[in-house]
C-alpha positions in Angstrom: 39.0 -60.4 91.3 38.5 -59.3 87.6 42.1 -60.4 86.9 41.5 -63.8 88.3 38.3 -64.3 86.4 40.1 -63.6 83.2 42.9 -65.8 84.1 40.7 -68.8 85.0 38.9 -68.2 81.6 42.0 -69.4 79.9 42.2 -73.0 79.3 44.3 -74.9 82.0 46.8 -76.4 79.5 47.5 -73.0 78.1 47.9 -71.4 81.5 50.6 -73.9 82.4 52.5 -73.1 79.2 52.3 -69.4 80.1 53.5 -70.1 83.6 56.5 -72.0 82.0 57.3 -69.2 79.6 58.4 -66.2 81.2 61.6 -64.2 80.5 64.1 -63.5 83.4 66.5 -60.6 82.8 68.9 -62.2 85.4 69.0 -65.7 83.9 68.9 -64.2 80.3 66.2 -66.9 79.2 62.8 -68.4 79.6 61.9 -69.6 83.1 59.0 -70.8 85.1 57.3 -68.2 87.4 56.6 -69.0 90.9 54.7 -67.4 93.8 52.9 -65.2 91.4 50.0 -63.0 91.8 47.6 -62.0 89.0 46.8 -58.4 88.4 44.6 -56.3 86.0 46.6 -55.0 83.0 45.3 -52.8 80.1 46.1 -55.5 77.6 44.6 -58.4 79.9 46.4 -59.7 82.9 49.8 -59.6 84.3 51.6 -62.4 86.3 54.0 -60.9 88.9 56.2 -63.3 90.7 59.6 -64.8 91.1 62.1 -66.7 88.8 62.2 -70.5 89.6 65.9 -70.6 89.0 67.2 -67.4 90.6 64.5 -66.0 92.7 64.6 -62.5 91.1 61.3 -60.6 90.3 59.7 -61.5 87.0 56.6 -60.5 85.3 54.6 -61.8 82.2 51.7 -59.8 80.4 49.1 -62.1 79.1 47.2 -60.3 76.3 43.4 -61.0 76.0 40.5 -60.0 73.8 37.6 -58.8 76.0 
């Protein structure tokens, strides 16, 4: 729940940019993350989900000041 609270504290327009800016090692580029969950990470939160293009697992750490 803490991770979700942190995620929601980010302005919606910036969250959308983060969702659309995840690196996929399979596609070798920036993709949109889908079917993601938000988990706590020492630096802030981490999005874990799938690449919109190929379906492989991708993740993105979002660093946050606490």
